[in-house]
VMD Tcl script that draws the C-alpha trace (Angstrom):
set ca {
  {80.58 113.88 59.85}
  {82.62 116.78 58.44}
  {82.28 117.79 54.78}
  {85.88 116.74 54.11}
  {84.99 113.20 55.21}
  {82.03 113.11 52.82}
  {84.31 114.41 50.06}
  {86.78 111.57 50.62}
  {83.93 108.99 50.46}
  {82.68 110.69 47.27}
  {86.12 110.65 45.58}
  {86.62 106.99 46.57}
  {83.27 105.98 44.98}
  {83.86 108.27 42.01}
  {87.23 106.51 41.30}
  {85.44 103.19 41.38}
  {82.74 104.31 38.92}
  {85.23 105.93 36.56}
  {87.24 102.71 36.55}
  {84.06 100.78 35.77}
  {83.29 103.12 32.88}
  {86.81 102.83 31.50}
  {86.70 99.03 31.57}
  {83.17 98.87 30.15}
  {84.05 101.16 27.24}
  {87.00 98.96 26.36}
  {84.72 95.90 26.52}
  {82.13 97.63 24.35}
  {84.71 98.54 21.76}
  {86.11 94.96 21.78}
  {82.91 92.97 21.87}
  {80.34 95.43 20.46}
  {78.01 94.08 23.16}
  {74.96 96.39 23.61}
  {74.39 94.90 27.12}
  {77.43 96.86 28.30}
  {75.46 100.04 27.74}
  {73.37 99.20 30.79}
  {76.51 98.99 32.92}
  {77.71 102.36 31.59}
  {74.25 103.88 32.20}
  {74.20 102.71 35.80}
  {77.73 104.11 36.46}
  {76.86 107.52 34.92}
  {73.62 107.63 36.87}
  {75.43 106.86 40.14}
  {78.01 109.58 39.56}
  {75.24 112.09 38.63}
  {73.38 111.39 41.83}
  {76.36 111.56 44.18}
  {77.73 114.70 42.40}
  {74.37 116.44 42.76}
  {74.30 115.56 46.50}
  {77.77 116.96 47.03}
  {76.93 120.09 45.09}
  {79.40 119.41 42.23}
  {77.30 121.02 39.55}
  {79.80 120.56 36.68}
  {80.07 116.80 37.18}
  {76.32 116.45 37.56}
  {75.60 118.32 34.35}
  {78.23 116.43 32.40}
  {77.05 113.00 33.57}
  {73.44 114.00 32.81}
  {74.38 114.45 29.20}
  {76.27 111.16 29.16}
  {73.33 109.42 30.80}
  {70.94 110.97 28.17}
  {73.21 109.74 25.31}
  {73.42 106.26 26.74}
  {69.67 106.17 27.22}
  {69.30 107.12 23.55}
  {71.77 104.36 22.48}
  {69.88 101.85 24.69}
  {66.57 102.71 23.03}
  {67.59 103.18 19.36}
  {70.35 100.55 19.29}
  {72.60 102.25 16.65}
  {75.77 100.60 15.41}
  {78.60 100.72 17.99}
  {81.00 102.82 15.92}
  {84.45 104.13 16.66}
  {83.14 107.64 16.97}
  {80.54 106.55 19.54}
  {83.31 105.00 21.61}
  {85.67 107.95 21.11}
  {82.96 110.46 22.22}
  {82.24 108.49 25.35}
  {85.96 108.19 26.10}
  {86.26 112.01 25.77}
  {83.44 112.34 28.22}
  {85.26 109.96 30.57}
  {88.38 112.07 30.32}
  {86.36 115.19 31.15}
  {85.04 113.44 34.28}
  {88.59 112.54 35.30}
  {89.61 116.16 34.80}
  {86.76 117.31 37.06}
  {87.73 114.67 39.64}
  {91.25 116.01 39.71}
  {89.83 119.49 40.11}
  {87.73 118.47 43.10}
  {90.83 116.87 44.68}
  {93.37 119.65 44.07}
  {91.34 122.72 43.24}
  {93.18 122.90 39.99}
  {91.78 124.49 36.78}
  {89.86 122.02 34.54}
  {89.36 122.17 30.79}
  {86.02 123.41 29.55}
  {83.99 120.35 28.57}
  {81.58 122.25 26.37}
  {82.99 120.61 23.27}
  {82.24 117.16 24.72}
  {78.66 118.15 25.46}
  {78.28 119.52 21.92}
  {79.65 116.31 20.50}
  {77.22 114.22 22.46}
  {74.24 116.37 21.46}
  {75.33 116.30 17.76}
  {75.62 112.49 17.94}
  {72.09 112.15 19.21}
  {70.78 114.83 16.83}
  {72.24 113.05 13.86}
  {70.39 109.85 14.95}
  {73.37 107.59 14.57}
  {76.06 106.15 16.82}
  {78.67 108.58 15.51}
  {79.23 112.12 14.39}
  {78.97 110.95 10.79}
  {82.36 109.25 10.99}
  {81.30 106.23 8.91}
  {80.48 108.35 5.85}
  {83.59 110.49 6.35}
  {85.86 107.48 6.65}
  {84.47 105.80 3.54}
  {85.56 108.74 1.41}
  {88.75 109.51 3.32}
  {92.14 109.59 1.58}
  {94.94 109.74 4.18}
  {97.08 112.84 3.62}
  {100.83 112.62 3.43}
  {103.31 115.40 3.97}
  {106.06 116.46 1.56}
  {109.47 117.53 2.82}
  {108.58 121.21 3.08}
  {105.31 120.40 4.93}
  {107.23 118.18 7.32}
  {109.63 121.02 8.15}
  {106.63 123.41 8.58}
  {104.92 120.87 10.88}
  {108.06 120.29 12.95}
  {108.50 124.00 13.46}
  {104.85 124.28 14.60}
  {105.19 121.44 17.03}
  {108.37 122.97 18.38}
  {106.45 126.14 18.99}
  {103.81 124.39 21.10}
  {101.15 123.68 18.47}
  {99.42 120.33 18.10}
  {98.82 118.57 14.79}
  {95.18 117.62 14.06}
  {93.84 115.71 11.05}
  {90.36 116.89 10.20}
  {87.90 115.18 7.82}
  {84.86 117.20 6.74}
  {81.67 116.39 4.80}
  {79.43 119.20 3.55}
  {75.69 119.21 2.99}
  {74.83 117.54 -0.35}
  {72.83 120.61 -1.40}
  {75.47 123.07 -0.31}
  {75.93 125.59 -3.14}
  {79.44 126.52 -4.33}
  {81.22 123.81 -2.38}
  {84.61 124.99 -3.68}
  {84.04 128.45 -2.27}
  {82.92 126.93 1.09}
  {86.12 124.88 1.13}
  {88.22 128.00 0.53}
  {86.38 129.96 3.25}
  {86.91 127.14 5.73}
  {90.67 127.06 4.86}
  {90.94 130.73 5.69}
  {88.94 130.41 8.85}
  {91.21 127.61 10.16}
  {94.28 129.74 9.25}
  {92.86 132.76 11.02}
  {91.31 131.20 14.09}
  {92.86 127.74 14.73}
  {96.46 128.12 13.73}
  {97.91 127.05 10.34}
  {96.81 124.63 7.65}
  {99.83 122.41 6.89}
  {98.26 120.32 4.21}
  {94.88 119.91 2.49}
  {93.15 117.66 -0.02}
  {92.99 120.36 -2.73}
  {95.46 123.09 -3.57}
  {94.17 126.68 -3.46}
  {95.25 127.30 -7.08}
  {92.86 124.51 -8.21}
  {89.85 126.48 -7.11}
  {89.96 128.86 -10.10}
  {89.56 125.82 -12.40}
  {87.04 123.99 -10.13}
  {84.80 122.57 -12.92}
  {83.62 119.68 -10.67}
  {82.24 121.52 -7.69}
  {80.89 118.26 -6.17}
  {84.33 116.85 -5.47}
  {84.80 119.57 -2.80}
  {81.89 117.98 -0.85}
  {84.37 116.14 1.39}
  {87.98 116.96 2.13}
  {90.79 116.52 4.69}
  {93.06 119.04 6.45}
  {96.13 118.78 8.60}
  {96.12 121.77 10.95}
  {98.73 123.00 13.40}
  {96.32 124.02 16.05}
  {96.87 126.51 18.89}
  {93.52 125.45 20.23}
  {92.44 122.10 21.72}
  {90.44 119.56 19.65}
  {87.29 120.49 21.54}
  {87.53 124.10 20.37}
  {88.13 122.91 16.75}
  {84.99 120.74 17.13}
  {83.02 123.75 18.39}
  {84.14 125.71 15.28}
  {82.94 122.92 12.93}
  {79.71 122.55 14.87}
  {79.05 126.24 14.17}
  {79.35 125.63 10.42}
  {75.75 125.06 9.26}
  {76.91 123.50 5.94}
  {78.96 120.82 7.73}
  {76.95 117.62 8.33}
  {79.76 115.37 9.54}
  {83.33 115.66 10.61}
  {86.15 113.77 12.36}
  {89.13 115.11 14.31}
  {92.12 112.90 15.10}
  {95.65 113.69 16.33}
  {98.09 113.54 13.45}
  {101.29 111.60 14.21}
  {104.35 113.30 12.62}
  {106.33 110.25 11.69}
  {110.11 110.51 11.60}
  {111.81 109.50 8.34}
  {114.67 107.76 10.20}
  {114.89 104.15 11.26}
  {113.49 103.57 14.74}
  {114.11 100.52 16.88}
  {113.84 99.14 20.41}
  {116.09 100.60 23.00}
  {114.58 104.06 23.06}
  {111.77 104.23 25.49}
  {109.35 107.11 25.75}
  {109.17 109.71 28.36}
  {106.47 108.94 30.91}
  {103.06 110.48 30.53}
  {103.15 114.08 31.78}
  {101.48 114.61 35.04}
  {99.81 117.77 36.22}
  {100.00 118.83 39.89}
  {96.34 117.78 40.23}
  {97.19 114.28 38.94}
  {99.96 114.07 41.49}
  {97.48 115.08 44.18}
  {94.98 112.52 42.96}
  {97.70 109.88 43.13}
  {98.64 111.00 46.70}
  {94.96 110.94 47.67}
  {94.70 107.34 46.41}
  {97.72 106.36 48.51}
  {96.28 107.81 51.76}
  {93.66 105.14 52.05}
  {93.44 101.40 51.34}
  {90.54 99.02 51.44}
  {90.92 96.01 53.66}
  {88.95 92.82 53.73}
  {86.87 92.60 56.94}
  {88.09 89.06 57.52}
  {91.61 90.35 57.67}
  {90.69 92.96 60.27}
  {88.81 90.35 62.35}
  {91.95 88.18 62.29}
  {94.04 91.11 63.50}
  {91.60 91.86 66.30}
  {91.69 88.20 67.49}
  {95.51 88.33 67.54}
  {95.52 91.53 69.59}
  {93.05 89.92 71.99}
  {95.38 86.92 72.42}
  {98.32 89.26 73.01}
  {96.38 91.00 75.82}
  {95.75 87.56 77.41}
  {99.41 86.73 77.30}
  {100.27 90.17 78.70}
  {97.95 89.49 81.63}
  {99.66 86.12 82.20}
  {103.06 87.82 82.20}
  {101.90 90.40 84.74}
  {100.62 87.69 87.09}
  {103.89 85.72 86.81}
  {105.88 88.89 87.66}
  {103.90 89.15 90.96}
  {104.22 85.45 91.84}
  {107.31 85.06 94.09}
  {106.44 81.67 95.62}
  {108.53 79.65 93.14}
  {111.01 81.80 91.19}
  {112.37 78.97 89.09}
  {108.88 77.85 88.06}
  {107.80 81.43 87.34}
  {110.91 81.92 85.12}
  {110.10 78.73 83.19}
  {106.45 79.79 82.72}
  {107.57 83.29 81.70}
  {109.66 81.65 78.98}
  {106.64 79.77 77.62}
  {104.61 82.99 77.62}
  {107.42 84.81 75.78}
  {107.42 82.07 73.17}
  {103.67 82.38 72.65}
  {104.00 86.19 72.41}
  {106.70 85.78 69.80}
  {104.45 83.53 67.76}
  {101.57 85.99 68.05}
  {103.73 88.95 67.05}
  {104.92 87.00 63.99}
  {101.28 86.38 62.96}
  {100.36 89.96 63.73}
  {103.25 91.16 61.60}
  {102.15 89.00 58.66}
  {98.57 90.13 59.09}
  {99.43 93.83 59.12}
  {101.54 93.36 56.03}
  {98.62 91.77 54.19}
  {96.58 94.90 54.95}
  {99.11 96.80 52.79}
  {98.82 94.35 49.95}
  {96.68 95.13 46.91}
  {95.99 93.03 43.79}
  {98.28 94.19 40.98}
  {95.14 94.40 38.72}
  {94.60 97.85 40.25}
  {97.74 98.81 38.26}
  {97.15 96.66 35.19}
  {93.61 98.06 34.67}
  {95.10 101.47 33.87}
  {96.87 100.28 30.73}
  {94.26 98.94 28.26}
  {92.99 102.52 27.62}
  {96.55 103.72 27.19}
  {97.37 101.00 24.63}
  {94.14 101.73 22.82}
  {95.04 105.46 22.47}
  {98.64 104.57 21.50}
  {97.43 102.23 18.74}
  {95.24 104.98 17.28}
  {98.00 107.52 17.47}
  {100.56 105.18 15.80}
  {98.06 103.84 13.27}
  {98.64 100.30 14.45}
  {96.40 97.48 15.56}
  {97.45 96.43 19.08}
  {95.69 94.46 21.84}
  {96.76 94.29 25.44}
  {96.26 90.99 27.31}
  {96.72 90.79 31.11}
  {97.20 87.69 33.33}
  {97.65 87.31 37.06}
  {95.85 90.42 38.15}
  {95.02 88.74 41.47}
  {98.77 88.70 42.44}
  {99.19 90.89 45.50}
  {101.99 93.44 46.07}
  {102.60 96.18 48.57}
  {100.55 99.24 47.54}
  {103.71 101.40 47.66}
  {105.40 99.09 45.12}
  {102.35 99.09 42.90}
  {102.31 102.93 42.74}
  {106.06 103.21 42.08}
  {105.85 100.50 39.43}
  {103.43 102.54 37.32}
  {105.93 104.82 35.57}
  {108.42 102.00 34.59}
  {105.56 99.99 33.04}
  {104.29 103.04 31.15}
  {107.80 103.43 29.69}
  {107.95 99.74 28.67}
  {104.46 99.59 27.18}
  {104.92 102.71 25.16}
  {108.31 101.40 23.98}
  {106.77 98.08 22.87}
  {103.85 99.83 21.11}
  {106.06 102.37 19.35}
  {109.26 100.39 18.51}
  {108.36 96.69 19.11}
  {105.05 96.16 17.39}
  {105.14 96.61 13.60}
  {102.56 98.21 11.38}
  {99.84 95.85 10.11}
  {101.38 95.96 6.55}
  {104.82 94.87 7.82}
  {103.32 92.18 10.09}
  {101.27 90.67 7.27}
  {104.33 90.70 4.97}
  {106.24 88.81 7.65}
  {103.49 86.20 7.99}
  {102.20 87.53 11.33}
  {98.64 88.50 12.23}
  {97.96 92.13 11.47}
  {97.08 92.76 15.11}
  {100.07 93.06 17.44}
  {99.90 91.66 20.92}
  {101.34 93.00 24.19}
  {100.89 90.65 27.16}
  {101.31 91.84 30.77}
  {101.42 89.16 33.40}
  {102.40 88.64 37.05}
  {102.96 85.64 39.27}
  {104.69 84.54 42.47}
  {108.18 83.07 42.28}
  {109.70 81.94 45.57}
  {109.68 85.06 47.88}
  {109.11 87.69 45.15}
  {106.70 88.70 42.42}
  {107.49 88.57 38.73}
  {105.96 91.08 36.32}
  {106.50 90.22 32.63}
  {105.80 92.41 29.64}
  {105.98 90.54 26.32}
  {105.30 91.71 22.82}
  {105.23 89.75 19.56}
  {106.99 92.48 17.59}
  {110.25 92.63 15.76}
  {112.57 91.95 18.72}
  {115.90 93.63 19.43}
  {118.85 93.23 17.07}
  {121.97 92.86 19.19}
  {124.28 93.91 16.31}
  {122.33 97.14 15.75}
  {122.47 97.83 19.50}
  {126.24 97.43 19.54}
  {126.70 99.61 16.46}
  {124.54 102.33 17.93}
  {126.38 102.17 21.27}
  {129.79 102.49 19.47}
  {128.49 105.35 17.34}
  {127.33 107.24 20.44}
  {130.57 106.62 22.37}
  {128.96 104.46 25.03}
  {131.36 101.59 24.40}
  {134.49 101.11 22.24}
  {134.67 98.94 19.08}
  {136.93 96.44 20.82}
  {134.50 96.06 23.71}
  {131.55 95.67 21.40}
  {133.22 92.86 19.53}
  {133.67 90.90 22.76}
  {130.06 91.30 23.90}
  {127.67 88.44 23.72}
  {124.03 88.91 22.55}
  {122.63 89.16 26.03}
  {125.22 91.71 27.16}
  {124.68 93.77 24.01}
  {120.91 93.84 24.51}
  {121.41 95.19 28.03}
  {123.17 98.23 26.55}
  {119.73 99.74 26.02}
  {119.72 100.56 29.80}
  {122.79 102.86 29.36}
  {122.02 106.57 29.80}
  {121.44 108.35 26.50}
  {121.21 105.16 24.49}
  {119.00 105.25 21.39}
  {118.85 103.85 17.90}
  {116.22 106.36 16.69}
  {117.28 108.76 13.97}
  {114.36 111.08 14.57}
  {112.37 112.17 17.60}
  {108.60 112.19 17.27}
  {105.86 113.11 19.78}
  {105.70 109.48 20.79}
  {109.43 108.56 20.67}
  {111.55 109.42 23.59}
  {114.95 111.08 23.58}
  {117.11 108.19 24.82}
  {116.42 108.94 28.42}
  {113.79 106.21 29.04}
  {115.32 102.80 29.63}
  {117.95 103.97 32.07}
  {115.17 105.57 34.07}
  {113.27 102.31 34.02}
  {116.31 100.47 35.42}
  {116.94 103.05 38.17}
  {113.28 103.08 39.22}
  {113.16 99.27 39.35}
  {116.42 99.35 41.31}
  {114.93 101.77 43.86}
  {112.26 99.16 44.51}
  {114.98 96.58 45.21}
  {113.91 94.91 42.01}
  {115.76 93.32 39.09}
  {115.03 93.59 35.40}
  {116.06 91.23 32.61}
  {115.42 90.95 28.83}
  {114.60 88.01 26.59}
  {114.36 88.80 22.90}
  {114.51 87.19 19.47}
  {114.71 89.11 16.23}
  {111.43 88.85 14.29}
  {109.55 87.20 17.16}
  {109.41 89.70 19.97}
  {110.75 90.88 23.34}
  {110.01 90.15 26.96}
  {111.01 92.38 29.84}
  {111.04 90.47 33.14}
  {110.84 92.44 36.45}
  {111.37 90.68 39.79}
  {110.19 92.62 42.84}
  {110.02 92.02 46.60}
  {106.53 91.46 48.04}
  {106.92 94.52 50.38}
  {109.32 97.33 51.26}
  {108.34 97.63 54.91}
  {109.96 94.46 56.32}
  {112.96 92.81 54.57}
  {115.44 90.06 55.08}
  {118.84 91.66 55.28}
  {122.50 90.64 55.39}
  {124.18 92.26 58.45}
  {127.82 93.30 57.75}
  {130.34 95.29 59.70}
  {132.45 97.99 58.06}
  {134.96 100.20 60.03}
  {133.29 99.17 63.29}
  {129.78 100.11 62.10}
  {126.81 97.86 61.31}
  {125.06 97.99 57.95}
  {122.26 95.97 56.37}
  {122.21 94.96 52.72}
  {118.79 93.72 51.55}
  {119.04 89.98 50.89}
  {117.02 90.41 47.74}
  {120.01 92.31 46.30}
  {122.66 89.89 47.59}
  {123.70 87.74 44.67}
  {126.36 85.79 46.55}
  {128.70 85.95 49.54}
  {132.24 84.78 48.91}
  {135.69 84.84 50.44}
  {138.60 85.61 48.14}
  {142.32 86.08 48.31}
  {143.44 89.64 47.48}
  {145.37 88.25 44.51}
  {142.01 87.53 42.83}
  {141.40 91.27 42.44}
  {142.31 92.34 38.86}
  {142.72 95.71 37.21}
  {140.90 96.18 33.85}
  {141.19 99.52 32.07}
  {142.33 101.16 35.33}
  {139.37 99.81 37.30}
  {139.41 97.09 39.99}
  {137.40 94.07 39.00}
  {136.65 90.51 40.13}
  {135.86 87.49 38.02}
  {132.66 85.94 39.34}
  {131.39 82.79 37.52}
  {132.98 83.95 34.29}
  {131.60 87.45 34.52}
  {133.71 90.51 35.23}
  {132.16 92.68 37.93}
  {133.46 95.96 39.38}
  {135.17 95.59 42.74}
  {135.07 98.18 45.55}
  {135.94 98.38 49.28}
  {132.75 99.33 51.05}
  {134.61 101.49 53.57}
  {135.97 103.57 50.65}
  {132.56 103.94 49.15}
  {131.18 105.14 52.50}
  {134.21 107.39 53.15}
  {135.22 105.56 56.40}
  {138.76 104.81 57.55}
  {139.98 101.30 56.87}
  {140.38 98.77 59.64}
  {143.30 96.48 60.12}
  {142.68 93.24 58.23}
  {143.31 89.79 59.82}
  {143.57 86.60 57.86}
  {144.22 86.00 54.21}
  {140.59 85.88 52.94}
  {138.41 88.93 52.19}
  {134.68 88.60 52.80}
  {132.94 89.92 49.62}
  {129.30 90.58 48.90}
  {128.07 90.55 45.30}
  {125.40 93.27 45.28}
  {122.83 93.15 42.47}
  {120.44 95.80 41.29}
  {118.33 95.78 38.14}
  {120.63 94.13 35.55}
  {124.00 95.12 37.09}
  {126.20 93.85 39.89}
  {129.17 95.08 41.98}
  {131.46 93.21 44.40}
  {131.93 94.98 47.69}
  {134.55 93.91 50.26}
  {133.44 94.26 53.94}
  {135.22 93.69 57.29}
  {132.90 91.03 58.60}
  {129.80 89.06 57.62}
  {127.57 88.74 60.69}
  {124.50 86.92 59.24}
  {121.03 87.56 57.94}
  {117.82 88.47 59.74}
  {114.45 90.15 59.22}
  {114.47 93.91 59.86}
  {111.83 96.62 60.00}
  {112.74 99.58 57.84}
  {112.51 103.05 59.54}
  {112.61 106.08 57.28}
  {115.37 108.55 57.75}
  {114.49 112.15 58.61}
  {114.90 114.75 55.94}
  {117.04 116.86 58.29}
  {119.93 114.47 57.66}
  {120.32 115.88 54.17}
  {121.18 114.00 51.02}
  {121.70 110.38 52.00}
  {121.37 108.62 48.63}
  {123.45 105.61 49.71}
  {120.87 104.79 52.46}
  {117.30 103.52 52.16}
  {116.57 103.63 55.85}
  {117.63 102.29 59.24}
  {116.57 99.57 61.60}
  {116.86 98.83 65.33}
  {118.36 95.37 66.11}
  {117.29 93.14 68.93}
  {119.99 94.44 71.22}
  {118.94 98.02 70.63}
  {121.76 98.82 68.22}
  {120.88 100.99 65.24}
  {122.00 99.65 61.83}
  {121.79 101.65 58.59}
  {120.25 100.01 55.54}
  {122.24 100.45 52.34}
  {120.56 101.32 49.07}
  {121.72 98.63 46.64}
  {120.55 100.45 43.54}
  {122.75 103.49 44.47}
  {125.73 101.35 45.29}
  {125.63 99.48 42.04}
  {124.85 102.45 39.76}
  {127.59 104.50 41.35}
  {130.17 101.74 41.57}
  {132.55 103.07 38.96}
  {135.66 104.84 39.92}
}
mol new
graphics top color blue
foreach p $ca { graphics top sphere $p radius 0.5 }
foreach p [lrange $ca 0 end-1] q [lrange $ca 1 end] { graphics top cylinder $p $q radius 0.2 }
display resetview
């Protein structure tokens, strides 16, 4: 076996073990169950052994330190503190960085700071780097107006804000002087001290030297947190410290409707994602079933060959051939379903990525949030699962940042201090529903309308006529936002329209249910697969096109008099709702054909939360079609999602419903 094959096996097992560590750390943090340490130890030991075998020295050395720390925890049974969990999570992130390096040969961050943190934790003989003592004396710093402007300028220049808590040795002489020296060192080496517990001019009158034994700083750092940690580890007078990202809160009013930009992805992360898509694990029973079907097909092929050579009774041979053809058709149908199932993965492979993200968001936002998942066994096409990742990241970050309130606000409103985000999935008819619900403050339709008018998205007259549901859906308009300030978590009004377009590209639909003060639920409906679809076959200007049935809201026949003009745009009234009306031949830039009869066949095409009525020349019917990708040499074909070959050998192009609906104006 070639080395590359071994590498693929190593990466596959490494991903499994990293996932196991991630889930186990979340369980350890939630349950404080020491038994989980054994699971973590086994995973780290497995990674260390396989890394050493492959010659990946960095991963082997890192996991050796993690294994040593876990062994120490297992033997000494310290308290499971936040710092213990954070340190292990940092080690996990370093392992993931190395994993991406092995996949894409990209540069990885030095993990020396992580190793130092682990060794310090063990050396101190507690489950933390002294965080418990630091936290007990910690007074959270706040920034004045000048400091806020200073911090904003630093962030704009590429610096990161870190909040640092420090505790000095009890017998450290001249603590005030040590405090001043450390201020200067951070200014010179790390970046810029934005705020600190004590003002410098207080030092000349420092009568109580002991009060400088612990202090906090907010630093605009040009270095990573690991380098800051290395600086503090080098300070012999420092016995404990804690470093956390500092969230620069905006002073304006923030509300739902502004999603966050997706997590940035490095090229190595993209390669890791691509590597994960190149293989899929298949249950052996499914493969055995496919082999049996192929065997039966071969038997029927033999029967068909024998019938073709039997000329004794042509009429009987023709009848028998018909029976064989029927059996082959049944087998092909089963084979098709079996092959499709090999592409299916449980959606839990996607859901399992989010608990860690919510945990980190809660820490960054200074909120208490738990993520609950249901229906992880629901299966979806692996391609849909991967493409669904970014929209769900947008929605989860939006719920955490703008939906869930702070513990103080929740308690004042009679809610539990801990906010809850629930992610669930289930089958509904021939599609899968993914629902994201939070118990936050909900979406205020009146504020949405006011913001949309203020930003010129709609006019005041239009806003007055909108119902609550229509107003809430304005958050999907490009550039919509109700946020007065942009923070490092908040987006820039470019999130929710991206969510809608990405869901639309998956032939999916998205809807919103919300109640002010109680929470919001985003409901996404998706097809089971993108490889084989049921489509509506239509004819336009003598050409055949397929519209995915999942995007067909309704097929109607109307008289041309029913077409109305509203604000210069052609529209159609459909069940009390005004929808844009277009001729499909115009949209596709084809010449019109002569119309016969008084009724126009019209297809109501849906995508995400929008719909458009398209008039066609003829409705032929619906049938299952296999999607064939179009070659890149055809150029920009945004209105097409692929092509298919019909039973008579004719090629029909498959229309992209999301493109047709989102570009229906005009």
